[in-house]
C-alpha positions in Angstrom: -78.4 -8.7 309.8 -81.2 -9.8 307.4 -79.6 -8.1 304.4 -76.1 -9.5 305.3 -77.6 -13.0 305.8 -79.3 -12.9 302.3 -76.0 -11.7 300.8 -73.9 -14.5 302.4 -76.6 -17.1 302.1 -77.0 -17.8 305.8 -79.8 -17.3 308.2 -80.4 -14.1 310.2 -80.2 -16.2 313.4 -76.6 -17.3 312.5 -75.6 -13.7 311.7 -77.0 -12.5 315.1 -75.1 -15.3 316.9 -71.8 -14.3 315.3 -72.5 -10.7 316.1 -73.4 -11.4 319.7 -70.3 -13.6 320.3 -68.1 -10.9 318.7 -69.7 -8.2 320.9 -69.2 -10.3 324.1 -65.6 -10.9 323.3 -65.1 -7.2 322.7 -66.7 -6.5 326.1 -64.2 -8.9 327.7 -61.3 -7.2 326.0 -62.4 -3.7 327.1 -62.9 -4.8 330.7 -59.3 -6.2 330.8 -57.8 -2.7 330.4 -60.0 -0.5 332.6 -59.6 -2.4 335.8 -55.9 -2.9 335.1 -55.5 0.9 334.9 -57.2 1.3 338.3 -55.3 -1.5 340.1 -52.0 -0.1 338.7 -52.6 2.9 341.0 -52.3 0.6 344.0 -49.3 -1.5 343.0 -47.6 -3.1 340.0 -47.7 -2.2 336.4 -50.7 -2.0 334.0 -49.2 -4.8 331.9 -48.9 -7.1 334.9 -52.5 -6.5 335.9 -53.7 -7.0 332.3 -52.0 -10.4 332.3 -53.4 -11.3 335.7 -57.0 -10.2 334.8 -56.9 -12.0 331.5 -55.7 -15.3 333.2 -58.5 -14.9 335.7 -61.0 -14.5 332.8 -59.8 -17.7 331.2 -60.1 -19.6 334.5 -63.5 -18.2 335.3 -64.7 -19.0 331.8 -63.5 -22.6 331.9 -64.4 -23.6 335.5 -67.9 -24.2 336.9 -69.5 -21.0 338.2 -69.4 -22.1 341.8 -65.6 -22.8 341.8 -64.3 -19.3 341.2 -67.0 -16.8 340.5 -69.3 -18.0 343.4 -66.4 -17.6 345.8 -65.0 -14.3 344.7 -68.2 -12.4 344.0 -69.1 -12.0 347.7 -65.8 -10.2 348.2 -66.6 -7.9 345.3 -70.1 -7.3 346.6 -68.7 -6.3 350.1 -66.2 -4.0 348.5 -68.8 -2.3 346.3 -71.2 -1.7 349.3 -68.3 -0.5 351.5 -67.2 1.9 348.8 -70.7 3.4 348.3 -71.5 3.7 352.0 -68.1 5.1 353.0 -68.1 7.7 350.3 -71.7 8.7 351.3 -70.6 9.1 354.9 -67.6 11.2 353.9 -69.8 13.5 351.8 -71.7 14.3 355.0 -68.6 14.6 357.2 -66.5 16.7 354.8 -69.5 18.6 353.4 -67.5 19.7 350.3 -68.5 22.8 348.4 -70.6 21.7 345.5 -72.0 23.9 342.8 -75.8 24.4 343.0 -77.7 22.1 340.8 -79.5 24.9 339.0 -76.2 26.7 338.1 -75.6 24.2 335.3 -79.0 24.3 333.8 -77.9 26.7 331.0 -74.8 24.6 330.2 -76.1 22.7 327.2 -73.7 23.9 324.5 -70.5 22.4 323.1 -68.0 24.5 324.9 -64.7 22.6 325.1 -61.8 22.5 327.4 -58.7 20.9 325.9 -60.8 19.2 323.4 -63.2 17.6 325.9 -66.9 18.4 325.8 -67.9 20.3 328.8 -71.6 19.6 328.9 -73.5 19.1 332.2 -76.8 18.2 330.6 -77.8 15.7 329.4 -74.5 14.0 330.5 -75.4 14.0 334.2 -78.8 12.3 333.6 -77.1 9.7 331.3 -74.5 8.9 334.0 -77.1 8.4 336.7 -79.5 6.5 334.4 -76.6 4.3 333.3 -76.0 3.3 336.9 -79.7 2.4 337.4 -80.0 0.5 334.1 -76.8 -1.4 334.7 -78.1 -2.6 338.0 -81.2 -3.9 336.3 -79.7 -5.5 333.2 -76.9 -7.1 335.2 -79.5 -9.4 336.8 -81.2 -10.4 333.6 -79.0 -13.3 332.6 -80.4 -16.9 332.7 -77.7 -17.8 335.2 -79.3 -15.4 337.7 -82.8 -16.7 337.1 -81.5 -20.3 337.7 -80.0 -19.4 341.0 -83.3 -18.1 342.5 -85.1 -20.6 344.7 -88.5 -18.9 344.1 -89.9 -16.7 341.4 -91.1 -14.2 344.0 -87.5 -13.2 344.7 -87.3 -11.7 341.2 -88.6 -8.3 342.1 -86.4 -7.5 345.1 -83.4 -8.9 343.3 -83.9 -7.2 339.9 -85.3 -3.8 341.1 -83.2 -3.9 344.3 -80.1 -4.0 342.1 -81.4 -1.2 340.0 -82.1 1.1 343.0 -78.7 0.2 344.6 -76.8 0.9 341.4 -78.7 4.2 340.9 -77.7 5.3 344.5 -74.0 4.4 343.8 -74.2 6.5 340.6 -75.6 9.5 342.5 -72.9 9.2 345.2 -70.2 9.2 342.6 -71.8 12.1 340.7 -71.6 14.2 343.8 -68.0 13.1 344.6 -66.9 13.7 341.0 -68.6 17.2 341.0 -66.5 18.1 344.0 -63.3 16.7 342.5 -63.6 18.6 339.2 -64.6 21.8 340.8 -61.5 21.6 343.0 -59.0 20.3 340.4 -60.5 21.2 337.0 -60.9 18.8 334.1 -57.2 18.8 333.1 -54.4 17.3 335.3 -51.9 20.2 335.7 -48.9 17.7 336.0 -49.6 15.7 332.9 -51.6 18.2 330.8 -54.1 15.5 330.0 -57.8 15.3 331.0 -58.5 13.2 334.1 -59.7 9.7 333.4 -62.5 8.1 335.4 -60.0 5.7 336.9 -57.8 8.6 338.1 -60.7 10.5 339.6 -62.1 7.4 341.5 -58.6 6.5 342.8 -57.7 10.0 343.9 -61.0 10.5 345.8 -60.8 7.2 347.5 -57.2 7.8 348.6 -58.0 11.4 349.9 -61.1 10.5 351.8 -60.7 6.9 353.0 -57.0 6.5 353.7 -54.8 3.6 352.6 -56.9 0.6 353.8 -60.2 2.2 353.0 -59.1 3.2 349.5 -57.9 -0.3 348.7 -61.4 -1.7 349.6 -63.1 1.1 347.7 -60.9 0.6 344.6 -61.7 -3.1 344.7 -65.4 -2.1 344.7 -64.8 0.1 341.7 -62.9 -2.7 339.9 -65.6 -5.3 340.7 -68.0 -3.8 338.1 -65.8 -4.2 335.0 -64.3 -7.5 336.1 -67.6 -9.1 336.8 -68.9 -7.8 333.4 -65.8 -9.2 331.6 -65.9 -12.7 333.0 -69.7 -12.9 332.5 -69.3 -11.8 328.9 -66.7 -14.4 328.1 -68.6 -17.1 329.8 -71.8 -16.2 327.9 -69.8 -16.3 324.7 -68.6 -19.8 325.4 -72.1 -21.0 326.3 -73.6 -19.5 323.1 -71.0 -21.1 320.9 -71.3 -24.5 322.6 -75.1 -24.4 322.2 -74.9 -23.4 318.6 -72.3 -26.1 317.8 -74.0 -28.7 320.0 -70.7 -29.2 321.8 -70.9 -30.9 325.2 -69.4 -28.8 327.9 -69.1 -31.3 330.8 -65.4 -31.9 330.2 -62.9 -29.1 330.8 -61.1 -29.7 327.5 -64.3 -29.2 325.6 -64.7 -25.8 327.2 
């Protein structure tokens, strides 16, 4: 950024602001498609859900946080907790055959199946760590800090989210291990590698039934949707702060 700033004759701060806003907008774009793909498995088309989610992002970005986000997030939180606990219970009830942890210790090479890397390590650790880290950094926005009534709540909120997300990642790692051992990496009907959305949807439907799978899938969808609307809202606030543009009126937003 410093080199680019010198070349263009602008400050490093301005370059970083532009980069940050661009990155946030890209996050919002990515998290339109992935939840749409998952919701498509329940009902409707991917295009329809992309439009619905994008409209929601615009509304959530424009309106005060307590009007939309504050009301819909408790539903997402309930769905996420239901999904994690119900899958954990089903793992104990069904007791699926899972490969021994030590069996994959030697699998560190680049053996491929249909062009997809088939490495257990370090991918397994990255997956679990990603869950724990996302739980921590998801709470690190200024909006979260402003919602706390007392500073002492910081530790249970921040580290609590980290532990909870780590447990969710472990549950899904176990469930996905069962799925891939039973079905392989490639879908025999389509000839394509299973996507994360397809795996999550199939496991939820098989283990939790229709109603339970809907709640579980909503819990899965909650993660990208909440990331997307937060990213776009943050982009708006950064630009407004940089341009000294008042945000009290809706049309300014």
